C-alpha positions as CSV (number, residue, x, y, z in Angstrom):
1,M,23.1,8.0,-9.5
2,T,20.3,6.6,-7.3
3,N,16.7,6.4,-8.2
4,P,14.1,8.7,-6.6
5,P,12.9,7.5,-3.1
6,T,10.4,4.7,-3.3
7,E,7.0,5.5,-1.6
8,F,5.6,2.1,-0.7
9,D,2.7,2.9,1.5
10,S,0.1,4.5,-0.8
11,P,0.4,2.0,-3.7
12,W,0.2,-1.0,-1.3
13,K,-2.9,0.5,0.3
14,E,-4.6,1.0,-3.1
15,I,-3.7,-2.5,-4.4
16,I,-5.0,-4.2,-1.2
17,Q,-8.3,-2.3,-1.7
18,Q,-8.5,-3.5,-5.3
19,Y,-7.6,-7.1,-4.7
20,F,-8.4,-7.9,-1.0
21,T,-9.6,-11.5,-1.7
22,E,-6.4,-12.3,-3.7
23,F,-4.3,-10.6,-1.0
24,I,-5.6,-12.9,1.7
25,Q,-5.4,-15.9,-0.6
26,F,-1.7,-15.2,-1.5
27,F,-0.3,-14.2,1.9
28,F,-2.7,-15.8,4.5
29,P,-4.1,-19.0,3.0
30,Q,-5.5,-20.3,6.3
31,A,-7.6,-17.2,6.8
32,Y,-8.7,-17.4,3.2
33,R,-10.0,-20.9,3.7
34,E,-11.9,-19.9,6.8
35,I,-13.6,-16.8,5.4
36,D,-17.1,-17.0,3.9
37,W,-16.5,-15.0,0.8
38,N,-20.1,-15.4,-0.3
39,Q,-21.2,-13.0,2.5
40,G,-18.8,-10.3,1.1
41,F,-16.6,-7.9,3.1
42,E,-16.5,-4.3,4.0
43,F,-13.6,-1.9,4.4
44,L,-13.8,0.2,7.6
45,D,-10.9,2.6,6.9
46,Q,-12.6,5.7,8.1
47,E,-13.4,4.1,11.4
48,L,-9.8,2.9,11.6
49,Q,-8.5,6.4,11.1
50,Q,-10.3,7.5,14.2
51,V,-8.9,4.6,16.2
52,V,-5.4,5.5,15.0
53,R,-5.7,9.1,15.8
54,D,-6.9,8.3,19.3
55,A,-3.9,6.0,19.8
56,E,-1.5,8.9,19.2
57,L,1.3,6.6,18.1
58,G,3.0,8.7,15.6
59,K,3.1,8.4,11.8
60,R,0.6,6.1,10.2
61,L,1.7,3.6,7.7
62,V,-0.4,1.4,5.5
63,D,-3.4,0.1,7.5
64,K,-6.6,-1.5,6.5
65,L,-9.6,-2.6,8.6
66,V,-12.0,-5.1,7.0
67,K,-15.2,-6.6,8.2
68,I,-15.6,-10.3,7.1
69,Y,-17.6,-13.4,8.0
70,R,-16.2,-16.8,8.9
71,S,-17.5,-19.9,7.3
72,G,-20.4,-21.4,9.2
73,Q,-20.9,-18.4,11.4
74,E,-23.4,-15.5,11.3
75,A,-21.4,-13.1,13.5
76,W,-18.8,-10.9,11.7
77,V,-15.2,-10.4,12.8
78,L,-12.4,-8.0,11.8
79,I,-9.1,-8.2,10.0
80,H,-6.5,-5.4,10.6
81,I,-3.7,-5.2,8.1
82,E,-0.4,-3.3,8.3
83,L,2.4,-3.0,5.8
84,Q,5.6,-2.1,7.6
85,S,8.2,-0.9,5.1
86,Q,11.0,-0.1,7.5
87,E,12.3,-1.3,10.8
88,E,10.5,0.4,13.8
89,T,11.3,-0.1,17.4
90,D,7.7,0.3,18.6
91,F,6.1,-1.7,15.8
92,T,4.8,-4.6,17.9
93,E,3.5,-2.3,20.6
94,R,1.6,-0.3,17.9
95,M,0.1,-3.5,16.6
96,F,-1.0,-4.4,20.1
97,V,-2.5,-1.0,20.8
98,Y,-4.4,-0.9,17.5
99,N,-5.7,-4.4,18.0
100,Y,-7.1,-3.8,21.5
101,R,-8.5,-0.3,20.5
102,I,-10.3,-1.9,17.5
103,Y,-11.6,-4.6,19.8
104,D,-12.7,-2.0,22.4
105,K,-14.6,-0.1,19.7
106,Y,-16.4,-3.0,18.1
107,R,-16.3,-5.8,20.8
108,K,-15.6,-8.3,18.0
109,P,-12.6,-10.6,17.5
110,V,-9.8,-8.9,15.6
111,A,-7.0,-10.6,13.6
112,S,-4.0,-8.4,13.1
113,L,-1.9,-9.3,10.1
114,A,1.4,-7.7,9.1
115,I,3.4,-7.5,5.9
116,L,7.1,-6.7,6.5
117,G,8.5,-5.0,3.4
118,D,11.8,-3.7,4.9
119,E,15.3,-4.7,3.9
120,R,16.5,-6.2,7.2
121,E,16.6,-10.0,6.9
122,N,16.6,-10.7,10.6
123,W,13.9,-8.2,11.6
124,R,10.8,-10.3,12.1
125,Q,8.9,-8.8,15.0
126,N,5.6,-10.6,15.7
127,Q,5.0,-10.4,19.4
128,F,4.3,-7.9,22.2
129,G,3.9,-8.7,25.8
130,Y,5.0,-8.3,29.5
131,Q,4.4,-9.8,32.9
132,L,3.8,-8.1,36.2
133,F,2.8,-9.6,39.6
134,G,1.4,-12.7,38.0
135,C,-0.4,-10.8,35.3
136,R,0.7,-11.7,31.7
137,V,0.0,-10.1,28.4
138,D,1.1,-12.1,25.3
139,F,0.0,-10.7,21.9
140,Q,1.2,-12.6,18.8
141,F,0.3,-12.0,15.2
142,P,1.3,-13.5,11.9
143,V,3.8,-11.7,9.7
144,V,4.9,-12.2,6.1
145,K,8.4,-11.2,5.2
146,L,8.6,-10.1,1.6
147,L,12.4,-10.6,1.4
148,D,11.7,-14.4,1.8
149,Y,10.2,-14.4,-1.7
150,S,13.6,-13.5,-3.1
151,Q,14.2,-17.3,-3.0
152,Q,11.0,-18.1,-4.8
153,L,11.2,-15.9,-7.9
154,S,10.6,-18.9,-10.3
155,A,7.3,-19.7,-8.5
156,L,6.3,-16.0,-8.6
157,E,7.0,-15.8,-12.3
158,T,4.3,-18.5,-13.0
159,N,1.8,-17.4,-10.4
160,R,-1.2,-15.5,-11.8
161,N,-2.3,-14.1,-8.5
162,P,-1.9,-10.3,-8.7
163,F,0.2,-10.3,-5.6
164,A,2.9,-12.4,-7.2
165,T,3.4,-9.3,-9.5
166,V,3.1,-7.0,-6.5
167,V,5.8,-8.9,-4.6
168,M,8.2,-9.0,-7.6
169,A,7.7,-5.2,-8.1
170,H,8.4,-4.5,-4.4
171,L,11.5,-6.6,-4.3
172,A,12.7,-5.1,-7.6
173,A,12.2,-1.6,-6.2
174,L,14.4,-2.5,-3.2
175,Q,17.1,-4.3,-5.2
176,T,17.4,-1.5,-7.8
177,R,17.4,1.4,-5.3
178,N,20.9,2.4,-6.5
179,D,20.8,1.3,-10.1
180,R,18.4,3.2,-12.2
181,I,19.3,1.4,-15.5
182,E,18.5,-2.0,-14.0
183,R,15.3,-0.6,-12.5
184,K,14.1,0.5,-15.9
185,E,14.9,-2.9,-17.4
186,R,13.1,-4.8,-14.7
187,K,10.2,-2.5,-14.7
188,L,9.8,-3.1,-18.4
189,A,10.0,-6.8,-17.9
190,L,7.3,-6.8,-15.3
191,I,4.9,-4.8,-17.6
192,K,5.6,-7.2,-20.5
193,R,4.8,-10.1,-18.2
194,L,1.3,-8.7,-17.6
195,Y,0.6,-8.7,-21.3
196,E,2.1,-12.1,-21.9
197,F,0.0,-13.6,-19.2
198,G,-3.1,-12.4,-20.9
199,F,-4.4,-10.5,-17.8
200,E,-7.7,-8.6,-18.2
201,R,-7.7,-5.0,-19.2
202,E,-8.5,-3.7,-15.8
203,D,-5.9,-5.9,-14.1
204,I,-3.2,-4.7,-16.5
205,I,-4.1,-1.1,-15.7
206,N,-4.2,-1.6,-12.0
207,L,-0.9,-3.6,-11.8
208,F,0.8,-1.2,-14.2
209,S,-0.2,1.6,-11.9
210,F,1.3,-0.2,-8.9
211,I,4.5,-1.0,-10.7
212,D,4.8,2.5,-12.1
213,W,4.3,4.1,-8.7
214,L,6.7,1.8,-6.9
215,M,9.5,1.7,-9.4
216,T,9.9,5.4,-10.0
217,L,12.6,6.6,-12.5
218,P,14.3,9.9,-13.2
219,E,12.5,11.8,-15.9
220,E,14.8,11.0,-18.8
221,L,14.7,7.2,-18.0
222,Q,10.9,7.3,-17.5
223,Q,10.5,8.7,-21.0
224,E,12.8,6.1,-22.4
225,F,10.8,3.4,-20.6
226,Q,7.5,4.7,-22.0
227,Q,9.0,4.7,-25.5
228,Q,10.2,1.2,-25.2
229,L,6.9,0.0,-23.8
230,H,5.0,1.8,-26.6
231,E,7.2,0.1,-29.2
232,Y,6.5,-3.3,-27.6
233,E,2.7,-2.6,-27.5
234,E,2.8,-1.6,-31.2
235,E,4.8,-4.7,-32.1
236,K,2.4,-7.0,-30.2
237,R,-0.7,-5.0,-31.2
238,M,-1.8,-4.8,-27.6
239,P,-5.3,-3.3,-27.1
240,Y,-4.5,-1.5,-23.9
241,V,-1.9,1.0,-25.1
242,T,-4.1,4.1,-24.7
243,S,-5.4,3.2,-21.3
244,V,-1.9,2.3,-19.9
245,E,-0.4,5.4,-21.2
246,R,-3.2,7.5,-19.8
247,S,-2.6,5.7,-16.4
248,A,1.1,6.7,-16.5
249,I,0.2,10.3,-17.3
250,L,-2.3,10.4,-14.4
251,R,0.2,8.8,-12.0
252,T,2.7,11.5,-12.9
253,E,0.1,14.3,-12.4
254,L,-0.9,12.9,-9.1
255,K,2.7,12.6,-7.9
256,G,3.3,16.3,-8.9
257,L,0.2,17.4,-7.0
258,L,1.2,15.5,-3.9
259,E,4.7,17.1,-4.1
260,A,3.1,20.5,-4.3
261,I,0.9,19.7,-1.3
262,E,3.9,18.6,0.7
263,L,5.8,21.8,-0.2
264,G,2.8,23.9,0.7
265,L,2.2,22.2,4.0
266,E,5.9,22.5,5.1
267,L,6.2,26.2,4.1
268,K,3.0,27.3,5.8
269,F,2.7,25.0,8.8
270,G,6.2,23.5,9.3
271,S,7.5,19.9,9.1
272,E,5.1,18.6,11.7
273,S,2.2,19.1,9.2
274,L,3.7,16.4,6.9
275,T,2.0,13.8,9.1
276,L,-1.1,14.6,7.1
277,L,0.5,13.3,3.9
278,P,-0.3,9.6,4.4
279,E,-4.0,10.5,4.6
280,I,-4.0,12.9,1.6
281,S,-2.0,10.5,-0.6
282,T,-5.0,8.0,-0.5
283,I,-6.9,10.5,-2.6
284,K,-6.6,9.7,-6.3
285,D,-8.8,12.5,-7.8
286,V,-6.8,15.3,-9.5
287,E,-9.5,17.9,-8.9
288,K,-9.7,17.1,-5.2
289,L,-6.0,17.3,-4.8
290,R,-6.1,20.7,-6.5
291,A,-8.8,21.8,-4.0
292,I,-6.4,20.9,-1.2
293,I,-3.7,23.0,-2.7
294,S,-6.1,25.9,-2.9
295,G,-7.2,25.2,0.7
296,I,-3.6,25.4,2.0
297,K,-3.5,29.0,0.7
298,T,-6.7,30.1,2.6
299,V,-7.0,28.0,5.8
300,K,-5.5,29.1,9.1
301,T,-5.1,25.7,10.8
302,L,-4.5,22.1,9.9
303,E,-7.9,21.2,11.3
304,E,-9.6,23.5,8.8
305,L,-7.6,21.8,6.0
306,Q,-8.6,18.4,7.3
307,Q,-12.3,19.4,7.1
308,I,-11.8,19.9,3.4
309,Y,-10.6,16.4,2.5
310,H,-11.8,14.1,5.3
311,E,-15.0,13.3,3.5
312,W,-13.1,12.1,0.4
313,I,-11.0,9.5,2.2
């Protein structure tokens, strides 16, 4: 029996938000060296949502827009991040359109960076362009292929950057798609590694949440996993057991609410309404998700429903 479908987009968006500095350091070291971290950074996701909606290029995936400063310069610039978890014919065109629309809005340099989390070894799209009557468009952007890290597992095991754990969890989710027993064992090993590395309490909870979300298990195996983890925590006298278990309970509750929202949207507004799910899934407040469920019962249009939750994103 296969595992439940893996939902990559939302957990990646959340973990990038939590560890943006470490994300850039891990995947894009040149950019990391050129950014002035002392001046801070600012996420502009709500502004990006408007750019994306205007572009009308279909389903949104993971996308982040971040305002940063370069070393030795007072003017700010922008970083646009995309996680592409499956092969897409129009991916490079979408990257190009988002890039120039962001530039058009802010009139600031924009670096578009892509993480390719799909399973196709040879799919490495990083360029869009065309020529016509002597006019040439050539848009290139750096990409990171997560599959490449399959050959670097030993190095990942000893790397304390949170995204070493993130990459291992992503690869494990792909590799155990059809083997639920193996997924449970690898999930448990990843969680134990967090404890053994001596991560801080908040980091353990954040990374546990990412792993738990990405490496979903059937209910009976999830209960078995939680029991084995509890026994390990008791044996090692770990101080985080209550918080981690609470995180698992919350993740399960959020997942159930999102499934209820998906069902409600489809029943009331049809399958086209499911394009709202990537937005809604960024909300991690149980009461707000319940408010959306109540709203589905009373609103007459999708626009009315969006008015309920847009201020929370």
